[in-house]
C-alpha positions as CSV (number, residue, x, y, z in Angstrom):
1,X,131.5,120.6,122.6
2,X,133.7,117.8,121.2
3,X,132.4,114.3,120.2
4,X,134.2,112.9,123.3
5,X,132.1,115.1,125.5
6,X,128.7,113.7,124.3
7,X,126.7,111.0,126.0
8,X,126.1,109.5,122.6
9,X,129.8,109.1,122.1
10,X,130.2,107.3,125.4
11,X,127.6,104.8,124.1
12,X,129.3,104.4,120.7
13,X,130.7,101.0,119.7
14,X,133.6,101.5,117.2
15,X,133.2,97.9,115.9
16,X,129.7,98.6,114.4
17,X,129.4,99.8,110.8
18,X,126.4,101.8,111.6
19,X,124.9,102.7,115.0
20,X,122.0,104.8,116.3
21,X,121.9,106.2,119.8
22,X,118.6,107.4,121.1
23,X,117.3,108.2,117.6
24,X,113.8,109.6,117.6
25,X,111.5,110.6,114.7
26,X,108.0,112.1,115.1
27,X,105.3,112.8,112.6
28,X,102.0,114.6,113.3
29,X,100.3,112.7,116.1
30,X,102.7,109.7,115.8
31,X,106.1,108.9,117.4
32,X,107.5,106.6,114.7
33,X,110.9,106.0,116.3
34,X,111.3,106.5,120.1
35,X,114.9,106.7,121.3
36,X,116.1,103.8,119.2
37,X,119.6,102.5,119.8
38,X,120.8,99.6,117.7
39,X,123.8,98.8,115.5
40,X,125.0,96.5,112.7
41,X,128.3,94.7,112.6
42,X,130.6,94.5,109.6
43,X,129.7,91.5,107.5
44,X,126.4,90.6,109.1
45,X,122.8,90.3,107.9
46,X,120.7,92.1,110.5
47,X,116.9,91.9,110.3
48,X,114.6,94.7,111.3
49,X,111.4,92.9,112.5
50,X,108.1,94.3,113.7
51,X,104.4,94.8,112.9
52,X,103.2,97.5,110.6
53,X,103.7,100.9,112.2
54,X,106.4,99.5,114.4
55,X,108.9,102.0,112.9
56,X,111.1,99.8,110.7
57,X,110.8,101.7,107.5
58,X,111.1,105.1,109.3
59,X,114.3,103.9,110.9
60,X,115.7,102.7,107.6
61,X,114.8,106.0,105.9
62,X,116.6,107.9,108.6
63,X,119.7,105.7,108.0
64,X,119.4,106.5,104.3
65,X,118.9,110.2,104.7
66,X,115.4,110.3,103.3
67,X,114.1,111.4,106.7
68,X,116.1,113.4,109.3
69,X,115.8,112.3,112.9
70,X,114.4,114.8,115.4
71,X,117.0,113.8,118.0
72,X,119.6,111.2,118.7
73,X,122.8,110.4,116.8
74,X,123.9,108.2,113.9
75,X,127.5,106.9,113.7
76,X,128.9,105.4,110.5
77,X,132.3,103.6,110.7
78,X,132.8,105.1,114.1
79,X,132.2,108.7,113.1
80,X,129.1,110.7,113.9
81,X,127.3,111.7,110.7
82,X,124.4,114.0,109.8
83,X,122.4,112.6,106.8
84,X,120.3,115.4,105.2
85,X,119.5,113.4,102.0
86,X,120.0,110.0,100.3
87,X,122.9,111.7,98.4
88,X,124.7,112.1,101.7
89,X,124.2,108.4,102.5
90,X,125.3,107.2,99.1
91,X,128.5,109.2,99.3
92,X,129.3,107.6,102.6
93,X,128.7,104.1,101.3
94,X,125.1,103.5,102.4
95,X,122.7,102.0,99.7
96,X,119.0,101.2,99.9
97,X,116.7,99.2,97.7
98,X,113.0,100.0,98.2
99,X,110.2,97.6,97.8
100,X,108.8,99.5,94.8
101,X,111.4,99.8,92.0
102,X,112.5,103.1,90.4
103,X,113.6,102.1,87.0
104,X,113.3,103.6,83.5
105,X,111.6,100.8,81.6
106,X,112.8,101.8,78.0
107,X,116.4,102.1,79.1
108,X,118.9,99.2,79.4
109,X,120.3,97.8,82.6
110,X,123.6,99.7,82.1
111,X,121.8,102.9,81.3
112,X,119.7,102.7,84.4
113,X,122.7,102.0,86.7
114,X,125.1,104.6,85.2
115,X,122.4,107.3,85.0
116,X,121.8,107.0,88.8
117,X,125.6,106.8,89.5
118,X,126.3,109.9,87.4
119,X,123.6,111.8,89.2
120,X,125.7,111.3,92.3
121,X,128.9,112.5,90.8
122,X,130.4,109.2,89.6
123,X,131.4,109.9,86.0
124,X,131.6,106.8,83.8
125,X,131.1,105.8,80.2
126,X,129.0,102.8,79.2
127,X,132.0,100.7,78.2
128,X,133.9,101.0,81.5
129,X,130.6,100.7,83.4
130,X,130.0,97.4,81.5
131,X,133.4,96.0,82.6
132,X,132.7,97.0,86.3
133,X,129.2,95.6,86.2
134,X,130.3,92.3,84.7
135,X,132.9,92.0,87.4
136,X,130.2,92.6,90.1
137,X,127.9,90.0,88.5
138,X,130.7,87.5,88.4
139,X,131.6,88.1,92.0
140,X,128.1,87.5,93.2
141,X,126.9,85.0,90.6
142,X,124.2,87.2,89.1
143,X,123.2,86.2,85.6
144,X,121.8,89.4,83.9
145,X,121.8,90.7,80.4
146,X,123.3,94.2,80.8
147,X,122.0,95.3,77.4
148,X,118.4,94.2,77.9
149,X,115.8,96.9,78.4
150,X,114.1,96.9,81.8
151,X,110.7,96.0,80.3
152,X,112.2,92.8,78.9
153,X,113.3,91.6,82.4
154,X,111.4,89.5,84.9
155,X,110.4,91.1,88.2
156,X,113.2,89.2,89.9
157,X,115.8,90.4,87.4
158,X,114.6,94.0,87.9
159,X,115.3,93.6,91.6
160,X,118.9,92.7,90.8
161,X,119.1,95.9,88.7
162,X,118.1,97.9,91.8
163,X,120.6,96.1,93.9
164,X,123.4,96.6,91.4
165,X,122.4,100.3,91.3
166,X,122.9,100.4,95.0
167,X,126.3,98.7,95.1
168,X,127.8,99.9,91.8
169,X,129.4,103.0,93.4
170,X,130.7,100.9,96.3
171,X,128.7,100.5,99.6
172,X,129.6,99.2,103.0
173,X,126.0,99.0,104.1
174,X,123.0,97.8,102.0
175,X,119.4,98.3,103.3
176,X,116.8,96.0,101.7
177,X,113.1,96.7,102.2
178,X,110.9,93.5,101.8
179,X,113.2,92.3,99.0
180,X,111.5,88.9,98.5
181,X,108.0,90.1,98.0
182,X,108.2,89.6,94.2
183,X,110.3,86.5,94.0
184,X,109.5,82.8,93.4
185,X,110.8,80.3,96.0
186,X,113.7,79.4,93.7
187,X,114.6,83.1,93.2
188,X,114.5,83.6,97.0
189,X,116.9,80.7,97.5
190,X,119.3,82.1,94.9
191,X,118.9,85.6,96.3
192,X,119.8,84.4,99.8
193,X,122.8,82.6,98.4
194,X,124.0,85.9,96.9
195,X,123.4,87.8,100.1
196,X,125.6,85.2,101.9
197,X,128.4,85.9,99.3
198,X,128.0,89.7,100.0
199,X,128.2,89.0,103.7
200,X,131.3,86.9,103.2
201,X,132.9,89.8,101.3
202,X,132.4,92.0,104.3
203,X,129.2,93.9,103.2
204,X,126.8,94.7,106.0
205,X,123.1,94.2,105.2
206,X,119.9,95.4,106.9
207,X,117.0,93.3,105.9
208,X,113.4,94.5,106.5
209,X,111.0,91.6,106.3
210,X,107.8,90.3,108.0
211,X,108.5,86.7,107.0
212,X,109.6,84.8,110.0
213,X,110.9,81.8,108.0
214,X,113.2,84.2,106.1
215,X,114.4,85.8,109.3
216,X,115.4,82.4,110.7
217,X,117.0,81.3,107.5
218,X,119.2,84.3,106.5
219,X,119.9,86.6,109.4
220,X,122.7,86.7,112.0
221,X,120.8,89.0,114.4
222,X,117.4,90.5,114.7
223,X,116.2,93.8,116.2
224,X,112.5,93.7,117.1
225,X,110.6,96.9,117.1
226,X,107.2,97.5,118.7
227,X,105.3,100.8,118.7
228,X,108.4,102.7,117.7
229,X,110.7,101.2,120.4
230,X,113.3,98.5,120.5
231,X,112.0,95.4,122.2
232,X,115.2,93.5,121.9
233,X,118.2,92.7,119.7
234,X,118.8,88.9,119.7
235,X,121.0,86.3,118.0
236,X,118.8,84.5,115.5
237,X,120.2,81.1,116.1
238,X,119.2,81.3,119.8
239,X,115.5,82.1,118.9
240,X,112.5,80.4,117.3
241,X,109.8,81.8,115.1
242,X,107.4,81.6,118.1
243,X,109.7,83.6,120.3
244,X,110.2,86.3,117.7
245,X,106.5,86.5,117.0
246,X,105.9,86.9,120.8
247,X,108.3,89.8,121.0
248,X,106.7,91.4,117.9
249,X,103.2,91.2,119.2
250,X,103.7,91.0,123.0
251,X,101.7,87.8,123.4
252,X,101.7,84.2,122.2
253,X,100.7,83.8,118.5
254,X,99.4,80.6,116.9
255,X,101.7,80.2,113.9
256,X,100.6,76.6,113.0
257,X,96.9,76.7,112.2
258,X,95.0,73.4,112.5
259,X,93.2,72.8,109.2
260,X,90.7,70.0,109.5
261,X,90.4,67.7,106.5
262,X,86.9,67.9,105.1
263,X,85.4,66.3,102.0
264,X,84.7,69.0,99.4
265,X,81.2,69.6,98.2
266,X,79.7,70.2,94.8
267,X,81.1,72.8,92.4
268,X,79.9,76.3,93.2
269,X,82.0,78.5,90.9
270,X,83.0,77.3,87.4
271,X,85.2,79.3,85.1
272,X,85.6,78.1,81.5
273,X,88.0,79.5,78.8
274,X,88.0,82.9,80.4
275,X,89.9,85.7,78.6
276,X,90.2,89.4,79.5
277,X,92.4,92.4,78.9
278,X,94.4,94.5,81.4
279,X,94.2,98.3,81.7
280,X,96.7,98.6,78.9
281,X,94.5,96.6,76.6
282,X,96.9,93.7,76.6
283,X,95.8,90.1,77.2
284,X,95.8,89.4,81.0
285,X,93.7,86.2,81.1
286,X,93.9,83.6,78.3
287,X,91.5,80.7,78.1
288,X,91.5,80.2,81.9
289,X,89.5,77.3,83.3
290,X,89.0,76.6,87.0
291,X,86.5,75.1,89.3
292,X,85.8,75.9,93.0
293,X,83.8,73.7,95.3
294,X,81.8,74.2,98.5
295,X,83.8,73.4,101.6
296,X,87.0,74.3,99.8
297,X,89.7,76.9,99.8
298,X,91.3,77.0,96.4
299,X,94.6,79.0,96.5
300,X,95.8,81.0,93.5
301,X,99.5,81.2,93.6
302,X,101.7,83.3,91.3
303,X,104.2,86.2,91.1
304,X,102.4,89.6,91.1
305,X,101.3,90.7,87.7
306,X,100.3,87.4,86.1
307,X,96.6,88.0,85.9
308,X,95.5,87.4,89.4
309,X,94.0,90.9,89.9
310,X,92.2,90.8,86.5
311,X,90.7,87.4,87.4
312,X,89.4,88.8,90.7
313,X,87.9,91.9,88.9
314,X,86.2,89.8,86.2
315,X,84.7,87.6,88.9
316,X,83.3,90.5,90.9
317,X,82.0,92.3,87.8
318,X,84.2,95.3,87.5
319,X,86.2,94.1,84.5
320,X,84.7,92.8,81.3
321,X,85.5,89.3,80.1
322,X,86.4,89.2,76.4
323,X,85.3,85.6,76.1
324,X,84.6,82.6,78.2
325,X,82.0,81.9,80.9
326,X,81.6,82.2,84.6
327,X,78.9,80.0,86.2
328,X,77.8,80.4,89.8
329,X,75.5,77.6,91.0
330,X,75.0,76.8,87.4
331,X,73.8,80.4,86.6
332,X,75.7,82.3,84.0
333,X,77.0,85.5,85.7
334,X,79.6,86.4,83.0
335,X,79.8,90.2,82.8
336,X,76.9,90.8,85.1
337,X,76.8,93.8,87.4
338,X,78.7,93.9,90.7
339,X,75.4,94.4,92.5
340,X,73.8,91.3,91.0
341,X,76.9,89.2,91.7
342,X,76.9,90.2,95.3
343,X,73.2,89.6,95.6
344,X,73.7,86.1,94.3
345,X,75.9,85.3,97.3
346,X,79.5,86.1,96.3
347,X,81.4,88.1,98.9
348,X,84.6,89.8,98.2
349,X,87.8,91.1,100.0
350,X,89.8,93.3,97.6
351,X,93.5,93.7,97.8
352,X,93.3,97.5,98.1
353,X,91.2,97.8,101.3
354,X,91.4,101.6,101.4
355,X,90.5,102.5,97.8
356,X,88.3,99.6,96.8
357,X,86.9,98.1,100.0
358,X,85.9,101.1,102.1
359,X,84.9,104.7,101.9
360,X,87.3,106.2,104.3
361,X,85.4,109.4,105.1
362,X,82.3,107.3,106.1
363,X,81.8,106.2,109.7
364,X,82.5,102.6,110.8
365,X,78.8,101.9,111.0
366,X,78.2,103.2,107.5
367,X,81.0,101.1,106.1
368,X,79.6,98.0,107.8
369,X,76.4,98.2,105.9
370,X,77.9,99.5,102.6
371,X,76.2,97.9,99.7
372,X,73.2,97.0,101.7
373,X,71.8,100.5,102.2
374,X,69.0,99.8,99.7
375,X,67.7,96.8,101.5
376,X,64.3,97.2,103.1
377,X,65.8,96.0,106.4
378,X,67.9,99.2,106.7
379,X,65.3,101.6,105.5
380,X,62.5,103.6,107.0
381,X,60.5,104.8,104.1
382,X,62.9,106.9,101.9
383,X,65.4,107.2,104.7
384,X,68.0,105.0,106.3
385,X,66.9,103.4,109.6
386,X,69.7,104.6,111.9
387,X,68.6,102.5,114.8
388,X,68.8,99.3,112.9
389,X,72.1,100.3,111.3
390,X,73.7,101.0,114.7
391,X,72.3,97.8,116.1
392,X,73.8,95.7,113.3
393,X,77.1,97.6,113.4
394,X,77.4,97.2,117.1
395,X,76.9,93.5,116.8
396,X,79.5,93.2,114.1
397,X,82.0,95.3,116.0
398,X,81.6,93.0,119.0
399,X,81.7,89.8,117.0
400,X,84.7,90.6,114.9
401,X,86.7,92.5,117.6
402,X,86.9,95.8,115.7
403,X,88.8,98.3,117.8
404,X,87.0,101.7,117.4
405,X,86.1,104.4,119.9
406,X,82.5,104.6,118.6
407,X,80.2,103.6,115.8
408,X,80.4,107.1,114.4
409,X,84.2,107.1,114.3
410,X,85.6,107.9,110.8
411,X,87.0,104.8,109.2
412,X,90.1,106.6,108.0
413,X,91.4,106.7,111.6
414,X,91.4,102.9,112.1
415,X,94.5,100.8,111.8
416,X,95.0,98.5,108.8
417,X,94.0,95.4,110.8
418,X,90.8,97.0,111.9
419,X,90.0,98.2,108.4
420,X,90.3,94.6,107.2
421,X,88.1,93.4,110.0
422,X,85.4,95.9,108.9
423,X,85.5,94.5,105.4
424,X,85.4,90.9,106.7
425,X,82.5,91.7,109.1
426,X,80.5,93.3,106.3
427,X,81.1,90.6,103.7
428,X,80.7,87.6,106.0
429,X,77.6,88.8,107.8
430,X,75.7,88.8,104.6
431,X,75.7,85.0,104.7
432,X,77.5,84.4,101.4
433,X,77.9,81.1,99.6
434,X,81.3,82.0,98.1
435,X,84.1,84.3,99.1
436,X,86.7,85.8,96.7
437,X,89.6,87.0,98.8
438,X,92.5,88.9,97.1
439,X,95.6,89.3,99.3
440,X,93.4,89.2,102.5
441,X,96.4,89.5,104.9
442,X,98.7,91.8,102.9
443,X,100.2,94.5,105.1
444,X,98.6,93.2,108.3
445,X,100.2,92.6,111.7
446,X,100.9,89.0,112.6
447,X,98.1,88.9,115.2
448,X,95.5,90.1,112.7
449,X,96.9,87.6,110.1
450,X,96.2,84.8,112.6
451,X,92.6,86.1,113.0
452,X,91.9,86.5,109.3
453,X,93.2,83.0,108.5
454,X,91.1,81.5,111.3
455,X,88.0,83.3,109.9
456,X,88.6,81.9,106.4
457,X,89.0,78.3,107.7
458,X,85.8,78.6,109.8
459,X,83.8,79.8,106.8
460,X,85.2,77.0,104.7
461,X,84.1,74.6,107.5
462,X,80.7,76.1,107.3
463,X,80.4,75.2,103.6
464,X,81.7,78.2,101.8
465,X,83.8,78.0,98.6
466,X,86.7,80.4,99.0
467,X,89.0,81.5,96.2
468,X,92.2,82.7,97.9
469,X,94.5,84.8,95.8
470,X,97.8,85.4,97.7
471,X,101.4,86.1,97.0
472,X,102.3,84.6,100.3
473,X,103.1,80.9,99.6
474,X,103.1,80.1,103.3
475,X,99.5,81.3,103.5
476,X,98.6,79.4,100.3
477,X,100.0,76.1,101.7
478,X,98.5,76.7,105.2
479,X,94.9,77.4,104.1
480,X,94.3,75.8,100.7
481,X,92.9,72.4,99.8
482,X,94.2,72.8,96.3
483,X,96.6,75.2,94.7
484,X,96.2,76.6,91.2
485,X,99.3,78.3,89.9
486,X,99.0,81.2,87.5
487,X,101.6,82.3,84.9
488,X,100.9,85.0,82.2
489,X,97.2,84.7,82.6
490,X,96.9,81.0,82.4
491,X,96.6,78.2,84.9
492,X,99.8,76.1,84.7
493,X,98.5,73.3,87.0
494,X,96.1,72.6,89.9
495,X,97.6,70.5,92.6
496,X,96.3,69.0,95.9
497,X,98.1,70.9,98.6
498,X,98.9,67.6,100.4
499,X,100.8,66.5,97.3
500,X,102.5,69.9,96.5
501,X,105.9,71.2,97.5
502,X,107.5,74.6,97.3
503,X,109.9,73.6,94.5
504,X,107.2,72.4,92.3
505,X,105.0,75.4,92.8
506,X,107.9,77.8,92.4
507,X,108.8,76.3,89.0
508,X,105.1,76.6,87.9
509,X,105.2,80.2,89.0
510,X,108.1,80.7,86.7
511,X,106.3,79.1,83.8
512,X,108.1,75.7,84.0
513,X,105.9,72.7,83.9
514,X,107.5,69.3,84.6
515,X,106.0,66.8,82.2
């Protein structure tokens, strides 16, 4: 059968750089992509938008050859192609930059780029590679020391190494998976400016992102996926953030949360001159001083890796402070046990909900009382009181809208949003005085993000002091009363949110303080 005889060929659009026709990909018990047909034009930035599990990354991996579709066709530059590996995609002119970098840290920028290119059959020596890379950097306005070793570069600079790796051998289509997750606001603006130059040069770009502001700012068209299917492909300029969110979720979503202005209460958590090491025995926190009040959400802003995680772990008692002091309601809790800290009234939402917040093999009801199993309320002599546990769990499931078939359902089978609701229900139902929340909406669907943020505001209104650590600046600005910016383990400044702006916070995140 010739290509002209196929139904897919009749649907082919020769003006598209890449096109899928009825592409499907299934994993055990999950149809990740269900007869997806979409295409990207030459010289356009095309966003793939959808909730977690909508099929965005699976589709991108099929276009890059990392996954092979079970059915359907892929056309590249008008010709039907079969991509059996990323090597096939790269040879055709398809590059992809994943969210997690794959770089050899002791090697230089040039060595990282040339090593990858040579592995795909592009022979080059370092001197000729340097000439070509300098030309690429000049074309796109990228300022990068090609002889610097990867470990010497900022996270934003490392991202550019990954992009140069992808385009070095010449690509017509570049796929970017959540490329702004590790960038400051200034770096994002610069990054978008360079993407626009790439677009003007005729490069086609697929951008996977969950940030609606970015979709509206940079994309020409958007394809919205929901539950593995295409909902619609729309022209960005004809849509709003609200309309895109509606298509993502299938209902209206409140994007602008109403934050009542409340007078803050007395200090509840006071951190003085706190220092701590990271897992590599290097300084992660250096003389950090901070104060959290009742009726307040204090946002901690910063690029990942600047000590936020270590601060959270010291405060919950799982990492030792080398020096300094932590007071909670004027009681010294520095280096006390996690159990004592929790009993004092400090609740916690860790950033890794699966490995640190829950025991995935336990049932939903067991996870809902995790940490409280020694309390007399849940015991009947030496045994757990299953009746009381199920009663409490049933109430929490109802109150927090946790979607589970039963109390005994294993937690590992819940969606990410419901996993987070289990943690929130357990922590908030213990009537805490303070909540430490580390990336509480990371990886959640937009509807669950709305729910979690409303919960945090309600608890603030009830008198809690909340320390919110988040890499999402929109979230920081939306929820926080004050913003503390971290850089290399120190607090650069603390600003009232009403007085703060993105440019100012972005500079502080990069270690620049305007005196």
